C-alpha positions, 0 to 999 in steps of 0.5 A: 305049346304052354298056356303062358310064358312067364319071364323074370326081367329082374336082374342085378347086372352091373358094368364096370370099366373093366368088368361086369358083375352079375348076381343071380337071385332066385326069382320068388315072385314068378315062381309063386305064381307058377305054382298056383297056375300049375295047380290049376292045371296050366302049363307054364313056360318059365324063363329067367332072363338072369340066365340069358347067355348073351354077352349084352343082355340088353340087346333086344335081339338077345331078348328076342332070341331068349323069348323065342316061340312064347306061349299065347300069353306072355307075362313080364315081371320087372322092378322100377330100374328095368321098367324102361327096358321091359317096355322096349322088350314088350314092344319087340315081342309084340312085333314078332308075335302080334297075336300074343297077349302081353301082361306086365307085372311086378312092382316096376309099374306101380302108380304109372299103370294108366299112363303106360297103357295109354302110351304103349299100345303093345302092352295089353294088361298090367297086373297089380296087387297080390296075384296068387288070387287073380292069376288063374282068372286072368289066364282064363279070361285071356284064353277065352277072348281077352275080356278081363273086365271081371278079373281083379287086380288088373289095368286094361283097355276097354273096347272104347279105348278108355283105361280101366282099373279093377280093384286088387284081390283081397290080401292073403292073410294066411301066408302059410297057405301059399304053396311053395314057389315052383323050385322045380322050374329052375336049376336051384344050384345055379343061383348066387342068392336065395331070398326068403320071405317071412312077411308081406308088407310094412305098416310104416309110412316113411316118406321115401319108401317105395315098398310099403305103398305096394302093400298099402301099408298092411302086413301079414306074416308066415309062421316061423315053423313054415319059414324054417321048413322052407329053409330046410327044403332048400338046404336039402335040394341045393345045399343052401347055407345062406339065406337073405330075408328080403322083407322089410318087416322081418323084425316086426317085434321082439317076440316074433324074432325070438320065436323064429330064432328058437324055431330055427335052433330047435330044427337043428338046421345049421345055416346062416342068414341076413335080415333087415331090422328097424332101430326102434324095434331092436334091442340087445336081447333080440339081437343076441338071439338072432346072432345065436341062431346064425344071423351073421349080418343085420341091416338098418335103414338109418337114412339120416343122422339129423333129427329134423330129417328123421321127423320130416321123413316119418322115420320113427326114431331119433339119432340117439336111438340109432347110435345106441342100437348100431353100437350094440349091433357091431359087438354082436354081428360079423357085419352091420350095414347102415343105410343112409339116404342123401340128396333129399330135395329139402335137406339143408347142408347142415342137416346133411353134415349131421348125417355125414358125421353119423356115417363117419361115426358108425364107420369107426364103430365097424359098421359098413356104410351104404349111402344111397342117392335119393330115388324118387319113385312115383308111389312114394309119399315124398314124390307125391308131396313135391309140387309139379314145378319142382318135379318138372325141373328135375333132371337126369344127370349124365354122370350120376344115378341113384344106386337103386336105378342102376340098370346095367346099360351104364358103365359104373365108376366110383361115384359116377356113371357113363353111357356107351353110345350103343346104349344112349337111345335107352336113356333117350327113351327115359328122358322122353318119358320123364313122368313114367320114370322119375326115379332116374331124375334128380332135384337140383343137381348143381346146388343140392346133389353135387355139393353133397357128393363132394363132401361124401368123397372128401370124407372117404365115401364114393372113392377108390380108397374106400369103396362102399360102392363096390356093392353097387350091384344094389348098394348092398341091399341084396348082395349075398356076399359077406367079405 
């Protein structure tokens, strides 16, 4: 038997009325940890639930079969949209294997760790922070009887039942020193998308962002040479020709981007790639260097076309800057993605229409517009700024969910969702624990959300005639498709 079973529960699985859309993305996080454990001498049983062959992967019987005969320690990793399913999966596994220790990891539990442990006794430990410098200590402690009081980066129960939190391990500053993910544990050629990480963290404090708080707004980088070397290794091992730079801060500076583009060109590696960029850090010279080095898609988080909303959300640039950069980008790249957020709780209709006007303008320029309904996750500054009474009044709309909270249980139409009876208990579970899963709930559906949705539809968004949400598998944020 292995020492630990690691299960990736991050999935892009979308049900439509007449089909299912499933993309397999290389699970980098757990593969990094697998390498660390193997180098310490542990036997890791790695399982990627994306490869579950069941027609309905959200059937808990299918989950149980996929995780049959796990190691004494079970590690489950998920993002926020599948946190409810992961909790229910952990309950099923604990009933089947009561002697196993269940550890919850990934970003899904961020800022609700104590509540989860207090409410769900079948979860033993919740990890937080960068785990490369803590995972070996955690496995050692669990193998020796379960006392994790000296392990950094964990939430756990003390013998008296109280919930305790240990400080995370120090951040890893030299990312080049992290060993490669355990690619030998998976069939590389079976994946649809190959993520690449050039940095960890983001220093900006956009009020709606759920990613930067995970890293405490501090960023560390890999060298361009190390990134290019990994791209070459994946190309040689699996013929990978398209890479998705998923880190929020790929464009950290003009100099850093140009250095990477130079290293990639000098390598002679003929591949394509996509990346996120910030409006205030992009200029034409930098974007030309990116396009010349094989970048075929650049993605901008515009978020609003109203100066007042950009200021309220601490975005850091003006609508005029966005117009200038996006217009230049559309002349340089085969595709430009412009992400907008709508449904802010304090966004007036006038501010919303300023955003809508800019969305239409960018669409006419040739950019792909990806509108996203605001997702209020508990680690965001915006969520924390809302008074308790407003949060208490938030409601789950039976016909609409934020794009980033699509789970795979619901059936997606264009601009709406519906729930099959067999999956209704899943959403009942979410409603019963509203404070744990606020990302599924909306502020002022009748007066704030529905009027804005109608306006978007009137202007060609969320409609069958103009299917921006054909990318509902993550609103285009991770999709490998270019078409």
